[in-house]
C-alpha positions in Angstrom: -0.1 -0.2 -0.1 1.4 3.3 -1.0 1.6 5.6 2.0 2.5 8.6 0.0 -0.6 8.7 -2.1 -2.8 7.3 0.6 -5.7 4.9 0.5 -8.1 5.0 -2.3 -11.3 3.9 -0.6 -13.3 4.0 -3.8 -11.7 0.6 -4.8 -13.7 -1.1 -2.0 -17.2 -2.1 -1.9 -17.8 -2.3 1.7 -15.7 -2.7 5.0 -15.5 -6.6 4.7 -13.4 -9.0 2.8 -10.5 -6.7 3.5 -7.4 -6.9 5.9 -8.3 -4.6 8.8 -4.7 -4.5 10.0 -3.5 -3.4 6.7 -6.0 -0.5 6.4 -5.7 0.7 10.0 -2.5 2.7 10.0 -3.5 4.4 13.3 -3.3 1.0 15.0 0.0 0.2 13.3 1.6 3.4 14.4 0.6 3.0 18.0 1.8 -0.5 18.2 5.2 0.5 16.7 5.4 2.9 19.5 4.3 0.6 22.5 6.1 -2.5 21.4 9.8 -2.9 21.5 11.4 -3.4 18.0 11.7 -7.0 18.3 8.2 -7.5 19.5 6.8 -5.5 16.6 8.9 -7.4 14.2 7.6 -10.7 15.6 4.0 -9.5 15.7 3.5 -7.6 12.5 3.0 -10.5 10.2 0.7 -12.3 12.7 -1.4 -9.2 13.4 -1.6 -8.8 9.4 -2.8 -12.5 9.3 -5.4 -11.9 12.1 -6.6 -8.8 10.5 -7.2 -10.9 7.4 -8.9 -13.6 9.1 -11.1 -11.1 11.0 -11.8 -9.0 7.8 -13.1 -12.1 6.0 -14.3 -15.2 7.9 -15.1 -13.9 11.3 -16.8 -10.6 9.8 -19.1 -12.8 7.8 -19.8 -15.1 10.6 -20.5 -12.4 13.0 -23.5 -11.2 11.0 -25.1 -14.5 10.8 -24.5 -15.1 14.5 -26.2 -11.8 15.2 -29.4 -13.3 13.4 -29.0 -16.8 15.1 -27.5 -16.2 18.4 -27.0 -18.5 21.4 -30.1 -20.2 22.9 -30.6 -21.6 26.5 -31.9 -24.9 27.1 -32.0 -24.8 31.1 -33.7 -28.3 31.4 -33.6 -31.5 29.6 -36.8 -33.3 28.4 -37.3 -34.9 31.8 -37.2 -31.5 33.6 -33.7 -31.8 35.0 -31.3 -29.1 35.1 -28.8 -29.2 32.4 -27.8 -25.5 31.7 -27.0 -25.9 28.2 -26.4 -23.1 25.8 -26.8 -23.9 22.1 -24.5 -22.1 19.9 -24.5 -21.5 16.1 -21.7 -23.6 14.4 -20.2 -20.3 13.2 -19.4 -19.3 16.7 -17.3 -22.2 17.4 -15.4 -21.5 14.1 -14.8 -17.8 15.3 -13.6 -19.1 18.6 -11.2 -21.6 16.9 -9.7 -18.9 14.8 -9.3 -16.2 17.4 -8.0 -18.4 20.2 -6.0 -20.5 17.8 -4.2 -17.3 16.6 -3.1 -16.5 20.1 -5.5 -13.8 21.0 -5.1 -14.7 24.8 -2.3 -17.2 24.9 0.4 -14.9 23.4 0.4 -12.4 26.3 0.6 -15.2 29.0 2.9 -17.9 27.7 5.9 -17.4 25.3 4.5 -17.9 21.9 6.4 -19.8 19.1 9.6 -18.0 18.1 9.7 -16.0 21.3 11.5 -16.5 24.6 8.7 -14.4 26.6 5.2 -13.5 26.4 4.1 -10.6 24.4 2.8 -7.5 26.5 -0.9 -7.3 27.4 -1.0 -4.6 24.8 -0.9 -7.3 22.2 -3.8 -9.0 23.6 -5.7 -5.7 23.5 -4.5 -4.9 19.9 -6.0 -8.4 18.7 -9.2 -7.5 20.7 -9.3 -4.3 18.9 -9.1 -6.0 15.5 -11.6 -8.6 16.6 -14.1 -5.8 17.5 -14.0 -4.5 13.9 -16.1 -7.7 13.3 -17.8 -8.8 16.6 -17.7 -6.8 19.8 -19.8 -9.3 21.4 -17.4 -12.2 20.9 -14.7 -9.9 22.3 -16.5 -10.1 25.8 -15.5 -13.6 26.4 -12.1 -13.2 24.9 -11.6 -10.2 27.4 -12.8 -12.3 30.3 -10.8 -15.1 29.4 -7.7 -13.0 29.6 -8.9 -11.2 32.8 -9.5 -14.5 34.5 -6.0 -15.8 33.5 -4.4 -12.7 34.8 -6.2 -13.0 38.1 -5.2 -16.7 38.5 -1.5 -15.9 37.4 -1.2 -13.2 40.1 -3.2 -14.8 43.0 -2.8 -18.6 42.6 -0.4 -19.7 45.5 2.3 -22.0 44.1 2.1 -25.4 45.9 -1.3 -24.5 47.4 -3.5 -23.9 44.4 -2.2 -26.5 41.9 -5.8 -27.0 40.5 -6.2 -23.3 39.8 -2.8 -23.4 38.1 -4.5 -26.2 35.9 -7.4 -23.8 35.2 -4.9 -21.2 34.2 -3.1 -23.3 31.7 -6.5 -24.1 30.2 -7.4 -20.4 30.1 -4.2 -19.7 28.2 -4.0 -22.7 25.9 -3.4 -22.2 22.2 -4.9 -25.5 21.4 -8.7 -24.9 21.1 -9.3 -28.7 22.2 -7.7 -27.8 25.6 -9.2 -24.3 26.1 -11.6 -23.0 28.5 -13.2 -19.5 28.4 -13.6 -17.3 31.5 -16.3 -15.2 32.9 -16.8 -12.8 35.7 -20.1 -13.0 37.7 -20.1 -9.7 39.6 -23.5 -8.0 39.5 -26.5 -8.8 41.7 -29.8 -7.5 41.4 -30.0 -5.5 44.7 -26.5 -4.1 44.4 -25.7 -3.3 40.7 -22.6 -1.1 40.7 -22.5 -1.2 44.6 -20.6 -4.6 44.8 -20.3 -4.1 48.6 -24.0 -4.8 48.6 -23.5 -8.4 47.3 -25.2 -11.1 49.3 -24.0 -14.3 47.6 -22.7 -16.7 50.4 -19.8 -19.1 50.6 -19.7 -21.9 53.0 -16.9 -24.5 53.5 -18.1 -28.1 52.9 -15.6 -30.3 54.8 -17.1 -33.6 53.6 -17.0 -32.4 49.8 -13.7 -30.6 50.2 -15.2 -27.5 48.4 -16.6 -24.2 49.1 -20.3 -24.0 48.3 -21.9 -20.7 46.8 -25.5 -19.8 47.3 -27.1 -16.7 45.9 -28.1 -14.9 42.7 -26.0 -13.2 40.1 -28.0 -10.9 37.8 -26.0 -10.0 34.7 -23.6 -13.0 33.8 -22.0 -12.8 30.3 -20.4 -15.8 28.9 -22.8 -17.6 31.3 -21.5 -21.2 30.6 -17.7 -20.5 30.9 -15.8 -23.2 32.6 -13.4 -20.6 34.3 -16.0 -18.3 36.0 -14.9 -15.9 38.8 -17.5 -14.8 41.4 -17.5 -12.7 44.5 -19.3 -14.1 47.6 -19.0 -13.5 51.5 -17.8 -16.2 53.8 -19.2 -16.9 57.2 -18.8 -14.0 59.7 -17.1 -11.8 56.9 -17.8 -8.0 57.5 -20.2 -6.1 55.4 -19.1 -4.2 52.3 -16.4 -4.8 49.9 -14.0 -5.8 52.7 -15.8 -8.9 53.3 -15.8 -10.3 49.8 -13.8 -13.4 48.6 -13.2 -14.5 45.2 -14.0 -18.0 44.0 -13.7 -19.8 40.7 -17.0 -21.6 39.8 -16.8 -24.3 37.2 -19.6 -24.8 34.8 -19.7 -28.6 35.4 -19.3 -30.5 38.6 -15.5 -30.9 39.1 -16.1 -34.3 40.7 -18.2 -35.7 37.8 -16.8 -38.6 36.1 -19.9 -39.3 34.0 -20.0 -38.0 30.5 -21.9 -38.7 27.2 -19.0 -38.1 25.0 -17.0 -41.0 23.6 -13.9 -39.0 24.0 -11.4 -40.1 26.8 -11.7 -37.8 29.8 -8.9 -37.0 32.4 -10.6 -36.1 35.7 -7.5 -34.0 36.8 -7.9 -31.8 33.6 -10.4 -28.9 34.3 -11.3 -28.7 30.7 -12.6 -32.3 30.8 -14.4 -32.2 34.2 -17.4 -30.8 32.1 -18.1 -31.8 28.6 -17.1 -29.4 25.7 -20.1 -27.5 24.8 -19.9 -28.7 21.2 -20.5 -32.3 22.6 -24.0 -31.4 23.7 -25.3 -30.8 27.2 -24.1 -32.2 30.4 -26.0 -35.1 32.1 -27.9 -33.6 34.9 -25.7 -35.4 37.5 -22.8 -33.7 36.0 -24.1 -30.2 36.3 -22.6 -28.0 39.1 -25.1 -26.9 41.7 -26.4 -23.8 39.8 -29.2 -22.9 37.6 -29.1 -20.7 34.5 -32.5 -19.2 34.7 -32.8 -17.4 31.4 -30.6 -15.3 28.9 -31.3 -11.7 28.6 -33.1 -10.4 25.5 -30.5 -7.9 24.8 -30.3 -4.9 22.2 -26.9 -6.1 20.9 -23.9 -8.1 21.5 -25.9 -11.2 20.6 -22.9 -13.5 20.2 -22.2 -13.6 24.0 -25.1 -15.2 26.0 -25.8 -13.0 29.0 -28.2 -14.5 31.7 -29.1 -15.0 35.2 -27.6 -17.5 37.5 -28.8 -19.0 40.7 -26.0 -20.7 42.9 -27.6 -23.5 44.8 -24.7 -24.8 46.6 -22.3 -24.7 43.6 -18.9 -26.2 44.2 -16.2 -23.5 43.9 -12.4 -22.9 44.7 -11.2 -20.0 46.7 -8.8 -17.7 44.9 -6.1 -16.3 47.0 -7.0 -15.3 50.6 -10.5 -14.8 51.9 -11.7 -11.2 52.1 -9.3 -10.1 49.4 -11.8 -10.7 46.6 -12.6 -7.1 45.6 -9.0 -6.1 45.4 -8.3 -9.3 43.3 -11.4 -8.4 41.1 -9.9 -4.7 40.8 -6.9 -6.3 39.0 -9.1 -7.9 36.5 -11.0 -4.8 36.0 -8.0 -2.8 35.0 -7.7 -5.2 32.0 -11.4 -5.6 31.5 -11.9 -1.7 31.2 -8.9 -1.5 28.7 -10.5 -4.4 26.8 -13.8 -2.2 26.6 -11.8 0.7 25.4 -10.0 -1.4 22.7 -13.3 -2.7 21.7 -14.7 0.8 21.5 -11.8 1.9 19.3 -12.4 -1.2 17.1 -15.9 -0.1 16.5 -14.9 3.4 15.7 -12.4 2.0 13.3 -14.9 -0.2 11.4 -17.4 2.7 11.4 -14.9 5.0 10.0 -13.7 2.5 7.5 -17.5 1.8 6.3 -18.0 5.5 6.1 -15.0 6.3 4.0 -15.8 3.6 1.6 -19.6 4.5 1.2 -18.6 8.2 1.0 -16.1 7.3 -1.7 -18.7 5.3 -3.8 -22.1 6.9 -3.1 -22.9 9.6 -6.0 -25.2 12.4 -5.2 -25.9 15.3 -7.5 -23.1 14.1 -10.0 -20.3 13.6 -7.4 -19.2 11.1 -4.9 -20.4 12.6 -1.5 -16.7 12.5 -0.4 -16.2 15.4 -2.6 -18.7 17.6 -0.6 -17.2 20.0 2.0 -19.6 19.0 4.7 -18.8 15.2 4.3 -15.1 16.1 4.3 -15.5 17.9 7.6 -17.2 14.9 9.1 -14.8 12.5 7.8 -12.0 14.6 9.3 -13.7 14.9 12.5 -14.4 11.1 12.7 -10.6 10.3 11.6 -9.2 12.6 14.3 -11.5 11.2 17.0 -10.4 7.7 16.0 -6.8 8.8 16.3 -7.3 10.4 19.7 -9.2 7.4 21.2 -6.7 4.9 20.0 -3.6 7.0 21.0 -5.0 7.4 24.6 -6.0 3.8 25.0 -2.7 2.3 23.8 -0.8 4.7 26.1 -2.8 3.4 28.9 -2.2 -0.2 27.7 1.5 0.4 27.6 1.6 1.5 31.3 -0.6 -1.7 32.1 2.0 -3.9 30.4 4.8 -2.2 32.0 3.4 -2.8 35.3 2.5 -6.5 34.8 5.8 -7.2 33.3 7.5 -5.7 36.3 5.2 -7.8 38.5 6.1 -11.0 36.7 9.8 -10.3 37.2 9.4 -9.6 41.0 9.8 -5.9 40.5 7.5 -2.9 40.9 6.7 0.1 38.6 4.9 2.6 40.9 4.6 5.3 38.5 3.2 3.3 35.8 0.7 1.8 38.2 -0.2 5.1 39.7 -0.7 6.8 36.2 -2.7 3.8 34.7 -5.0 3.9 37.8 -6.0 7.3 36.6 -5.9 6.9 32.8 -7.7 3.4 32.6 -11.3 4.4 34.0 -11.1 7.5 31.8 -10.1 5.5 28.8 -13.0 3.2 29.3 -15.5 6.1 29.9 -14.5 8.4 27.0 -14.0 5.8 24.4 -17.3 4.1 25.1 -19.3 7.1 24.5 -17.3 8.1 21.5 -18.0 4.7 19.9 -21.9 5.3 20.5 -21.8 8.6 19.0 -19.6 7.5 15.9 -21.5 4.5 15.3 -24.7 6.7 15.3 -23.3 9.1 12.8 -22.0 6.3 10.7 -25.4 5.1 10.3 -26.6 8.5 9.3 -24.0 8.6 6.5 -25.4 5.4 5.1 -28.9 6.9 5.2 -32.0 4.6 5.2 -29.6 1.7 4.4 -27.8 2.1 7.6 -30.9 1.7 9.6 -31.8 -1.8 8.4 -30.4 -5.0 9.6 -28.7 -6.1 6.2 -26.1 -3.2 6.7 -23.5 -3.6 9.4 -24.0 0.0 11.0 -27.2 -1.3 12.4 -25.4 -3.9 14.4 -22.3 -1.6 15.3 -24.5 0.8 16.9 -26.5 -1.9 18.8 -23.2 -3.5 20.0 -21.6 -0.1 20.9 -24.5 0.8 23.2 -23.5 -1.6 25.9 -19.9 -0.4 26.1 -20.8 2.7 28.4 -22.4 0.1 30.8 -20.0 -2.7 30.9 -17.3 -2.6 33.5 -18.9 0.5 35.2 -20.9 3.4 33.9 -19.4 6.8 33.3 -20.4 8.1 36.9 -18.8 5.1 38.5 -15.7 5.4 36.5 -15.4 9.2 37.3 -15.6 8.4 41.0 -12.8 5.9 40.5 -10.7 8.8 39.0 -11.3 10.5 42.3 -10.0 7.6 44.3 -6.9 7.4 42.1 -6.1 11.0 42.8 -6.8 10.6 46.6 -5.3 7.2 47.3 -2.5 7.1 44.6 -1.5 10.7 44.5 -2.0 10.0 40.6 -1.7 13.8 39.8 2.1 13.5 40.3 2.9 11.1 37.5 0.2 12.8 35.5 2.0 16.1 35.8 5.3 14.5 35.0 4.0 12.7 32.0 2.4 15.9 30.4 5.2 18.1 31.2 7.9 15.8 29.5 5.8 15.6 26.3 5.2 19.3 26.1 8.9 20.0 26.7 9.8 17.8 23.7 7.6 19.8 21.2 9.4 22.3 19.3 8.4 22.4 15.6 6.8 25.6 14.3 3.9 23.6 12.8 2.9 22.5 16.5 3.8 25.8 18.2 0.3 27.4 18.6 -1.3 24.1 19.5 1.4 23.4 22.1 0.9 26.8 23.7 -2.8 26.1 23.9 -2.3 22.7 25.6 0.4 24.3 27.9 -2.2 27.0 29.1 -4.9 24.3 29.6 -2.4 22.0 31.4 -1.8 24.9 33.8 -5.5 25.2 34.3 -6.0 21.5 34.8 -3.4 21.4 37.5 -5.3 24.3 39.2 -8.5 22.3 39.0 -6.8 19.4 40.6 -5.7 21.5 43.5 -9.0 23.2 43.8 -10.7 19.8 44.1 -8.1 18.7 46.8 -9.2 21.5 49.0 -13.0 21.1 48.5 -15.4 18.8 50.3 -16.2 15.3 48.9 -19.7 16.4 47.6 -18.3 19.1 45.4 -15.5 16.7 44.2 -18.1 14.3 43.2 -20.1 16.9 41.5 -17.0 17.8 39.4 -15.7 14.3 38.7 -17.1 13.7 35.2 -15.9 17.1 34.0 -12.4 16.4 35.5 -12.3 13.0 33.7 -13.0 14.5 30.3 -10.5 17.4 31.1 -7.8 15.0 31.9 -8.6 13.0 28.6 -8.4 16.1 26.4 -5.1 17.6 27.8 -3.2 14.2 28.1 -4.5 13.2 24.7 -3.4 16.5 23.2 0.1 16.2 24.7 0.6 12.6 23.5 -0.5 13.4 19.9 1.8 16.6 19.8 4.8 14.4 21.1 3.9 11.7 18.3 3.7 14.6 15.8 7.0 16.1 16.8 8.7 12.6 16.5 7.1 12.1 13.0 8.3 15.6 11.8 11.7 14.9 13.1 12.1 11.6 11.6 14.3 11.1 8.4 11.0 10.6 6.3 9.2 13.5 7.8 5.4 13.2 7.8 3.2 15.9 8.9 0.0 14.1 9.0 -0.1 13.7 12.6 0.8 17.3 13.1 -2.5 18.1 11.4 -4.4 15.5 13.4 -3.0 17.1 16.7 -3.7 20.6 15.6 -7.3 19.7 14.8 -7.8 17.9 18.0 -6.5 20.8 20.1 -8.6 23.3 18.1 -11.9 21.4 18.5 -11.4 20.2 22.0 -9.3 23.0 23.9 -9.8 26.1 21.9 -12.8 28.7 22.3 -13.6 29.9 18.9 -15.3 33.3 18.2 -18.6 32.9 16.6 -18.4 29.0 16.7 -15.5 29.7 14.1 -17.8 30.6 11.3 -16.2 34.0 11.0 -12.6 32.5 10.9 -12.3 31.6 7.3 -10.9 28.3 8.4 -10.8 25.6 5.6 -8.7 23.1 7.5 -11.0 20.1 6.7 -10.7 20.8 3.1 -7.1 21.2 3.1 -6.0 18.4 5.3 -8.7 16.0 4.0 -6.4 13.7 2.1 -3.8 13.4 4.8 -6.0 12.9 7.6 -8.7 10.7 6.1 -6.7 8.9 3.4 -3.3 8.7 5.3 -1.6 10.5 2.4 1.6 11.7 3.5 2.3 15.4 3.8 5.7 17.4 4.2 6.5 19.3 7.5 6.3 22.5 5.5 3.0 21.4 3.9 1.5 20.7 7.3 2.8 24.0 8.7 1.3 25.9 5.9 -2.2 24.2 6.4 -2.1 25.0 10.0 -1.1 28.6 9.3 -3.8 29.0 6.9 -6.4 27.8 9.3 -5.5 30.2 12.1 
């Protein structure tokens, strides 16, 4: 693909049967930045192969699965509990393709050709590409990675050998040996107030298991074999401090009766319950729980979400009693970034579909991408995609750095403190951006975009859950306050922004850098003000603060990236245009809404920003100067 002349989107019919990796130069740039050189060299061909798989087979399957999703058969013909979810065959094919290409395994166990695992940002990059096709399926993938991370961090060597077996199955590259993960957190009476959870756990001495009793209200990937759940043990205190974490198998871990003719190894957690392709468990093989019903959802049809009633279900304690909420928080860091990566994937797919449609749809004698209003819209969408992706993978870089340090028995305190601030903001902002972008992508397609035969319909339905999964924006904004209060996260934030702004020196970035410098000063003042106010006022301002941090931090990172591109041997001013437009749009007050400014930026910068056409540093400077 010739990056000098950009991408001719008129050569495509629609945003499928293409290679999503090859067409997403934004993701390529970010991964070159967050991977080491040898990591990117190893990963590039594999990401390209995965982008090809997702763009062809998985994308086609996803539309079919949306029409013929999983169905729950809770009882057998005799009225006995079997908890069987019937999946369409194409869902199994998507699972084999995604897990088989290492979407989870590569970030936990050294893949072929490497001596150590890839960073978690690699898992997130593959989730991003997967979400071009099916954000619903990305939910089980994300929870499988999250469950693996928890077991890796909290399984006590020598004491929890069975949990290490579950970890091995969660991180398997061989689909026949794989189990998926899940997280049963929400209860009807509590919702986001996890401390109100009422599920109980009692030790059964005769069975040698913990037994869970209670209800979970919103359980995605309901039949996962590696499900993590929170429950309260006897005499445990109220609130989050009294919660413990348990792994609850789908099938009875002591079962030895199976309908399948395949040989079973009772010590292998995967084979303690039948593979779901084999058909339902026999009633005597069901763990003591009941899947009451699947939710009739707006979107994300490919992941079965339902209600579970624990009726003495056998479970394994993970880590220490009454440490469950802290352990779940570790999983939530990855889950929230998975949500953000999925949001960016949806934004990328909607943007791709919009570019292709605009380059082919003719109205009044021209393709609609020739009209100024559409050009302005596509420039805005492309800059939004750049901003969301840049922010998300900077947060992913920090998470990867922290987890690699932990695996090496070291600490990365500044990375942890900063990621604790950035991650909830990443999830909150990108989720809302995904909904807004998907909605406008539907509008670009007109009436076709509103009907099921066109993918924009599903993308909007799938995007709509992203602001809800892993915490609403209000909950996430309060988490931002906790990061500032408990981790003093303003300190690494200040250092990170200052360092980036000090690096920026190119004339094409000067005015934008000055604007961000002023906003950075005001942001630090806002943080100081909130530190001196009462908690009620701090909570009232929390959402505005989260948005402010996103805008200033993203602007600083984009400016730094633009400076590096301008200073490189093959200088490219494209990202300078992106950074300038982001700063102008998000951080600059324009007189008369900019109508009287004479600004023609979207028209002059269109080819570079939307089609990835390269532009010289001088060319970028001239476009920026003319827009002022």
